[in-house]
C-alpha positions as YAML, in Angstrom:
chain: A
units: angstrom
residues:
- id: 1
  name: THR
  ca: [-65.14, 30.56, -150.97]
- id: 2
  name: CYS
  ca: [-65.58, 31.70, -154.56]
- id: 3
  name: GLU
  ca: [-64.03, 29.15, -156.87]
- id: 4
  name: GLY
  ca: [-65.51, 30.54, -160.07]
- id: 5
  name: GLY
  ca: [-63.17, 33.50, -160.43]
- id: 6
  name: GLU
  ca: [-63.92, 37.11, -161.31]
- id: 7
  name: LEU
  ca: [-66.38, 38.48, -163.84]
- id: 8
  name: LEU
  ca: [-63.43, 40.17, -165.56]
- id: 9
  name: GLU
  ca: [-61.86, 36.74, -166.20]
- id: 10
  name: ARG
  ca: [-65.03, 35.51, -167.90]
- id: 11
  name: ILE
  ca: [-65.22, 38.65, -170.06]
- id: 12
  name: VAL
  ca: [-61.55, 38.38, -171.10]
- id: 13
  name: SER
  ca: [-61.91, 34.64, -171.78]
- id: 14
  name: ALA
  ca: [-64.88, 35.24, -174.08]
- id: 15
  name: GLN
  ca: [-63.01, 38.02, -175.91]
- id: 16
  name: ALA
  ca: [-59.97, 35.76, -176.36]
- id: 17
  name: ARG
  ca: [-62.25, 33.27, -178.12]
- id: 18
  name: GLY
  ca: [-63.59, 36.06, -180.35]
- id: 19
  name: LYS
  ca: [-66.95, 35.95, -178.58]
- id: 20
  name: ALA
  ca: [-69.02, 38.17, -176.34]
- id: 21
  name: LEU
  ca: [-71.08, 37.20, -173.32]
- id: 22
  name: SER
  ca: [-74.61, 36.50, -174.50]
- id: 23
  name: GLU
  ca: [-77.36, 39.03, -173.87]
- id: 24
  name: GLY
  ca: [-79.28, 36.48, -171.80]
- id: 25
  name: TYR
  ca: [-76.24, 35.69, -169.67]
- id: 26
  name: VAL
  ca: [-75.51, 39.37, -169.08]
- id: 27
  name: ALA
  ca: [-79.18, 39.96, -168.18]
- id: 28
  name: GLU
  ca: [-78.97, 37.15, -165.61]
- id: 29
  name: LEU
  ca: [-75.81, 38.67, -164.11]
- id: 30
  name: MET
  ca: [-77.34, 42.15, -164.03]
- id: 31
  name: LYS
  ca: [-80.41, 40.82, -162.23]
- id: 32
  name: GLN
  ca: [-78.21, 39.26, -159.55]
- id: 33
  name: MET
  ca: [-76.16, 42.46, -159.23]
- id: 34
  name: MET
  ca: [-79.20, 44.73, -159.01]
- id: 35
  name: ASN
  ca: [-80.83, 42.50, -156.38]
- id: 36
  name: ALA
  ca: [-77.63, 42.57, -154.32]
- id: 37
  name: LEU
  ca: [-77.26, 46.35, -154.65]
- id: 38
  name: ALA
  ca: [-80.91, 46.90, -153.71]
- id: 39
  name: TYR
  ca: [-80.31, 44.87, -150.56]
- id: 40
  name: PHE
  ca: [-77.11, 46.80, -149.73]
- id: 41
  name: HIS
  ca: [-78.91, 50.11, -150.19]
- id: 42
  name: SER
  ca: [-81.82, 48.95, -148.00]
- id: 43
  name: GLN
  ca: [-79.20, 48.43, -145.28]
- id: 44
  name: HIS
  ca: [-77.71, 51.91, -145.94]
- id: 45
  name: VAL
  ca: [-74.55, 50.42, -147.44]
- id: 46
  name: VAL
  ca: [-73.03, 51.86, -150.61]
- id: 47
  name: HIS
  ca: [-70.40, 50.10, -152.72]
- id: 48
  name: LYS
  ca: [-68.03, 52.72, -154.10]
- id: 49
  name: ASP
  ca: [-65.89, 50.47, -156.30]
- id: 50
  name: LEU
  ca: [-68.22, 48.24, -158.29]
- id: 51
  name: LYS
  ca: [-66.29, 46.76, -161.23]
- id: 52
  name: PRO
  ca: [-65.86, 43.34, -162.89]
- id: 53
  name: GLU
  ca: [-62.90, 42.49, -160.63]
- id: 54
  name: ASN
  ca: [-65.18, 42.84, -157.59]
- id: 55
  name: ILE
  ca: [-67.84, 40.45, -158.88]
- id: 56
  name: LEU
  ca: [-66.91, 36.86, -158.01]
- id: 57
  name: PHE
  ca: [-68.62, 33.62, -158.98]
- id: 58
  name: GLN
  ca: [-69.34, 31.09, -156.25]
- id: 59
  name: ASP
  ca: [-68.41, 28.18, -158.54]
- id: 60
  name: THR
  ca: [-67.33, 27.49, -162.12]
- id: 61
  name: SER
  ca: [-70.79, 26.71, -163.51]
- id: 62
  name: PRO
  ca: [-72.17, 29.11, -166.13]
- id: 63
  name: HIS
  ca: [-75.11, 30.07, -163.89]
- id: 64
  name: SER
  ca: [-73.18, 30.38, -160.64]
- id: 65
  name: PRO
  ca: [-74.43, 32.79, -158.00]
- id: 66
  name: ILE
  ca: [-72.29, 35.91, -157.73]
- id: 67
  name: LYS
  ca: [-70.70, 37.56, -154.72]
- id: 68
  name: ILE
  ca: [-69.88, 41.27, -154.59]
- id: 69
  name: ILE
  ca: [-66.66, 42.03, -152.72]
- id: 70
  name: ASP
  ca: [-64.31, 44.86, -151.68]
- id: 71
  name: PHE
  ca: [-66.46, 47.23, -149.66]
...
């Protein structure tokens, strides 16, 4: 299960506090996403609806692994 919620929730939460996600944090997320997409593509799978709502966090920790959903 993914108890950490959606990426969109983390973005909205930061905005509500008048903040933005840090560049380092976004870089970490992008690395995870690009690695996942590279694997999908190596398996001839294409995700046609990649958006913050389809990126889930495994847990609530700041450095939680992500899961890409809704294929």
